[in-house]
N, C-alpha and C positions, 0 to 999 in steps of 0.2 A: 504493500500500500504506500501511496505517496501523500504526504501532508502538504496542503497548500493553504494560502489565505486569499480569499476573493479580492481581486484588485480594484473592484468598484469602490470609490471613496465613500459612498453612502452605505456600504455594507461591511467590508473588511472582516468577514467572519471566517474562522478556520474550517477547513473541509478535509476529507480524505478521499482519494480517488485510487482506482486500480492502477497497478504498475504499468499496464498496457496503455494507459492514457497519456504517458509521457510523450510530449511533442504533439499531442492532439488537442483539438478544441473540446472543451467541456462546458457545462452550464452550472452556475451556482444554484443550489436548491432554495436559497433564501430570496435572492433578488432576480434570478434568471439572467444574470450577466454572463455572457460567453467570453471565455478567455482560453489561451493556449497554455498547457502545463509545461513548465521548463524544469529540467534537472539543475541542481546546483553545479557550478563549474567543476568542483573537485569531487563530485560524487556521480557515478554512472551506474551503480549497481542497484538491484531491486531494493525498494524500501527507502531510497534517497528522498529527502524532503525538499520541497520547493516553496519558498515564501512568495506568494503572488504569482503572476503569470502575465502573458501578453494578451490584451483584449483583442477579440476578433469580431468582425462584422457578420451579421446574418446574411449579407448579400442583398442585392437589389430585389425588392418585392417581397422579402421575407418578413413576417411579423416578428417583432422582437421577443415574443414569448413562445414561439414555436419550439418544441423540444424534439430534436431528432438526432442529437449527438449524445455521447456518454454523459451521464449526469453525475456530479459529485455527490458523495454520501455525507451524512452527518458525522461529525467528529465524535465517535463514541468509544474510542480506545486511545491508549497513551500514544503520544507522538514518538516515533522511533528515536532512540538516543543517538546524538551526534557529539563530536568533540566539543568540549566547552559547556555541555549541559550539566545540570546539578547531578550529584551522585545518585545512583539508583536506590530504591527502597531496599531495606534489608530483607532477607528471606523471611517469609511468613512462618510462624511456628505451627507445628502440626496440631490439628484440631484435638488430638488426644493428649496433648501436653498437659502440664501442671498448672493451667489457669492463665490469668492475665499477666503479661509481662510488661511492666510500666515503661521500662527503658526503651525497648524497641518501639512501643507505641508512640512515645514522644518523638523519637527519630522519624517515624513515619509521618506524623502530623507536620513536623517542621519541613520535611522533604516535599510533601504535597504543597505546602504554602509557597516554598521556593519555586517549584515548578509552575504553579499558577501565576505567581508574580512575574516570572520570566516570560510566560506566554502573553500575559497582559501587556508587558512592556514592549514586546515585539509588535503586537497589534497597534499599540498606542503610537509607537515610533513610525509605523507605516502609514498611519492616518494623517493626511495633509492638514495643515492648520486652516481653520475657517476664515479665509480672507475674501469672501464673496464667492459667487458661483464659478466664474471662469469657465473655460471650455472643459467639458467632460472628456474622460479618456475615450479613445476610439472604441466604438461599439456601445458605449453607455448613452442612454437617452438624455437629452436636455429638454426641459419644458420651457417653451417660450409663449408669450402672448403679445398680440398687437391689436390696437384699436385704430381703425381707419375713420377719420372724420371727413365726411363728404357732404355735398350739398343736398343729397337725397337720403341721407341716413348716416347712422354711426354704427359701425360693425365691429364685432369682436371675434378674433380667432385665437384659439389656444391649441398649440401643436406640440407634439413630442418628436424631436428630430435626433437622429443618431449620426455619428461620424464613423467613417472607416479610417484605417491607419493613415491614409494619404490626405485626410482632411475633407473628403468629398461627402456630401449628404447622401443618405440612402432613402429608399422608398419607405412609405408607411406613415405619412403625415396624417394626423387626426385633426380634422377641421370641425369646430363647434358651429355647425351651420345654422343653428337656431338663434344664435345671438346676433340680433339685428334690431335696432330701434329706430323708428322714423324720427327724423329731425328736418325741419323745413329749411334750415340754413338761414342766411342773411337776406334781407330785402331792405335796401336803404329807405328810410322814412321819407315821406313827402312833406314838403313845407318845413316849418320850424320844428326843432327837436334835435336830439343827439344824433351825431353822424353815424354812430354805431349803436343800433337799438339794443337795450339791455335784455329784453325778453328772450331772444334766442340764446344769448350767452348763459342766462340763468338755467334755461332748459338743458343746454349742453352740459353744464356742471352737474346737474342731477343725473343725467344719463351716465356720464363718466364716473361719477361716484359709485353708482351701482355696479358698473363694470369693474372698478377697482376692487370692490368687495369680493366679486366673483374670482378675480385673478388671484387674490390673496387666499381665498378658500381652496383654490385649485393648486396651491403650493408653487406658484410661479415666483422665482426670486425677483426682487425689484430690478436688478440689473438686466433681467431678461423680459421686462415689461416695456413695450414700445408704444408710442402714440405718434401717428403720422396723419397728415392731411394731403390730399392731392392738389391743393391750391385752387381748385375750382370754387371752393367755398368763398373765396375772396373776390370773385369776378364781378359781383355787383358794385364794387368800389373801384375807384381810380385815384391815382396820384397819392396825395397826402392822406386822403381818406382810407385808401387801401392799407397804407402803412399803419394807420391808427387801428384799423380793424384787425390786422394781423397781430398787433401787440395785445389787443383785448382778447383775441382768440388764444394766444399763448398763455395769458394769465388765467383764463378759464380752464384750460387743460391742466395747468400746474395746480390750480385749486382743487379740481375734481379728482386728479389721479396722483399728484405729487411727482409727475414726470414732465420732461420737457417735450415740446412739440417739434416735430421735424416736418417741414413743408416740402413735399416732393413735386418736382416739375413733371409735366405731362410725358416727356420722353422717358424719364426714369420710371414713371408709373406703369407704362405699358411693358417696359423691360421687366419690372417686378412681376407683373401679371404673367408674362411668358414663363418666367422661372418657376412661378408657383403652380403652373398648369401643365407644362410640357415636360415629359420625361426625357432624361438625357439621351436615351436611345433614339428618340424621334426628333431631336432638336435640329440637326443639320439638314433635315428634309421637310421642315415645317415652316409655315408662315401663319401670321395671326392678324385678325381684324377685330378691333374693339369699336363697335358702333355706339357712340354716346350721343347725348343730346347736343353737345356743343361741337363735336368733331368726331372723326373716325380715325382712331390710331391704327397703325399697321407696322409690321416689322417681321424680322426673321433672324435666326441664329446663323452666323457664318462659322462659328465653332460651337461646341457644346456649352460654352460659357459666355461667348461674346455675342451680344444682341444688337442689331441695327434697327432702330425704330424711327418713325416719322409720323406725320399727321396730315390727314386731309381735312380741309376746312368744312367739308360737307358732312355735317352731323344731322341728327334727326330734326332739330329745330330749324336749321337753315334750309333743309329740303322742304319741310312743311311750309315755311314762309314763301319760298320760291314758287311752289306749286299753287299756294293760295293766291299769290299775286297774279300769276298767269290766269288762274280761273276767274278772278275778278276782272282782269283786263279783257279777256276774250269772251267773258260771259258764258263759260262752259262749266260742267260739273267738275268737281275735284278729281275724280278718277281720270277723266279725259285730259285734264290739265297735267296730271301726273305722267301720262303717256308722252305728252309733248316735252315735258321737262326732263324725262329720262334720257333723251338723246344727248342733251347738253351735259347731264350728269355723267353719262357713260364716257363722254370725251375726256372729262376731267379725271375720272378713275383710270381710263386707258392710258393717259399721259403718266400717271403715277406708276402704273404697272410697267410701262416701257422704260422708265428711268430706274425702276427697281425690279429686275427680271425675276427675282425670287418670288414675287407676288403672282407670277404666272407659272413658273417652272417648278414649284414645290409639289411634292406628292401628298402632303398632309396639310390640312388647314384647320385652324381653331377659331371659332366665332365667339365673341364676347359681346356683352352689352344688352340693353333692353329690347331692341328690335330683334336680335338673334334669339333671345329668350322667348319672345312672343311667337316667333317662327317655330321654335322647337316644341312649345306646349301645344300649339294648334295643330301642327302636322304630325306630331308623335305623342298623342295623348297617353298611349300605353306606358311611356317612360315616366309619367307623373302620377300614375295610379298608386304606386306604393307610398308608404310613409316617407317623408323627406330623408330620414336617416338610412333608409333601405334602398335608395335609388342608386343607379349606376352613376359614375362620375361624368360620363359623356353620353350625348345623344347623337347618333349618326344621322347626318342630314343627307338624304338620298337625292340623286339626280331627279329633277322635276319637282322637288318639294317647294322650292322658291316660287315656281310658276303656279303651282296649285294654291299656295298660300296667298299669293297676290291676287289670283282670280277670286278667291273666297272673300277676302276683305274688301275688294273693289265692289263686289255685288251685294255686300251686306248692308242692310239699312240701319242696323244697330249692332252693338257688341253682343247683345243677347243672341243674335243669330249665329255669330261666330262661336260663342260658347256652346250653344246647343249642338252645332255640327261636331265639335270636338268631343263632347260628352257622348254623343251617339256613336262615335267611332272607337270608343274604348273597348277593350277585350270583353266579350260576352261573360256575364256572371261576375265581373269585378265590381267592387264597391266604388261609388263615384266621389266619396267624400274628399280625399286628398286632391284629386284632379279638379274637382269643383272649386276647392280653395285656391289652387294655383291659377285657374282661369279667372277667378274673381280678382286675384291680385293683379293679373295682366290688365283686366278691365279698369281697375282703379288707377293704373299708371298711364294707360293710353286710351284715347277715344278712337273711333274707326278711322277718322281722317289721319291721325298719327300712325295708325297701323298701315294705311296705304302709303304714306310717306316713307316709313321704314321699309316696307316691302319693295318700294321702288328703288331705294338705295341698295338693298340686298340684291335685287335683280341686276343692277348695274355692276356690282362687285362680282356676281356670279358669271355674268357674260364676259366682262372684260378680263377677268383673271382666270377664266376657263375652269371654274370650280366643278362643273358638271362633267368633266372629262372622264373617260373610262378608267383611268388609273389614279384618280384623285380620291382621297378620303377626307371628308369634311365633318367636323364634330362641333357640336355646341357643348361647351364646358359648363356643367350644371352649377358648379360652385364658382362661377366667374366673378361674382361679387366679392368673393373672399380670396381670389387668386393673387391679387397684387399685395394684400397684407401678408400672405404666406410667403410670396417671393421677397418681400421686404425683410421678413425675418431671416430668410436664407442668406440674404446679402449682408445684413447687419450682424448676423451671427457668425459670419465667416465660413458658411457652408458652400458658398459659390466662390470659386477661385478664378 
C-alpha cells in the first residue's frame, strides 16, 4: 500500500492506495480531486509513501465527479515506517500474561501521541497559508460569479471552472440560468430635474444586493466575484452627462455588491460571448452573429484563443425604423416595406461578408440575440418544451427555417397567432407549460412589427453569408444571454490564454 495526502488545498486528507496505483491517476474519496500518485525519489519498492501527488484533469467534456479511475481508500492502518519516523511501539504482551503492565502502556501512549503529532505536522506544513483564493491547482475546480449589468436586465452567472496542467479551461461550466432580473436601465429625464435619475440606481442597488447575498451563500470568494456592464446602459447620455452617469453607476455597484464595476466595450463583449459559447474544438471553423437592438456584432476565431470581432450598425431598432419610414413614405404595409428595405440591407451585410471572408467561409455559425431567440422558439418549439434546466445548450437552425419564420410573422395579424402556431407544432402529448412561458416572454419583448424587422435582418444574414449551404451548421445558443458573462470570467480568471 502507498500512503498519500490529497493535494487539493481545501482537502489535504491522508489516503492509502494500492501499490499498483503508483504513477497512475486516482481520485480522493473525500473531495473527488484527481491526482497522479508519485513515489518518493529515494524509494521505489512496494509500500513506499508519497506525500501529495500531481493533479490531473478529467479531460474535455468530463464531469469532475465522474469516477472511472482507481479510487483511494480511507487511511485505516498505520503508515509504513520510513527513516526518521518515531520508534515503533513495543511488542504487545501476550493476552495470557500476568495482567496490566504500566511501563509498556505509557510507552505506547507516548508513541501514539508522537506519531499523531508528526502526521498532523506534515499535513499542516503542506496546507498553503490562507492568502485569498488565487488560482487553484490544475484539475481543482474554482467557483466564480459574474453579474452583467445591461440595459435590458441584470444577470447573474455562477460557474465552476477547472484548469489543466497547461492552464487551459476544461468543459463543464455550470450556468445558473434562472438568475435574471428585469431592470429598465436609464432614461434621461425630460425638462428640469437631475441629469441622472435616482430611481433606476436605487432599483439596481436592490437587485445587486440580492445577488451579492446569493454569491456569498454559494461560497464564491470575493476575489472571484465580478461585476461588468456592456456600456450600452450609458447610451442615453452624452458628453459630461454620460461621465456623470457612469460615476453614479459605479457607486451603485460598489454599494450593492462591494465590488468595482468594469465597463466592457462592444468588441470585447462579443469576444467574451464567443469564448463563453464556442468550444475550443469548433472555434477555428466558426463565426458568430449577435443581433441586438442597437447593432449586430459579428466575428470569428483565427486561432482557438484569438477572436476578431466587428459590428454592423444594422440592429433591430435601426431596421425597424428604416422599414417604418419606407412604409410611411410609400404608403405601403410594413411587410411590403420590409421586402423593399431588405435589398439595401443585404448590400450592407454583403459588403461586411466580402471584407471578412470568414463570415461566408465558416462551416459552423452561432446566432445570439433576441431576434435569433424568437426564431428558435417559433421554429423549434420542441426545444423549449422541457424545463429550462433540462434543455439542450443549442438549437439547430435548419435550412429554410428563416424563410418559414419570416413568412409566418409577415402574415400574422397579432402575436397570438404566432404563439398558437408554435404551440400547435409541439410534440404530441407534451405539456405546453414551459413552451407557453417562453413564447409569452418573446411576446413581451417584441411586437409583430419587430419580429418582421428581425426576420428581415436574419434573412439578409442568411442569404449573404450563405448560412443555408449544405455543409453549414447553424445553432442558436440557448444561454446566449449568459455567454458573455461566462466568457468574461474565463478571460479575467486566466483560463483563456
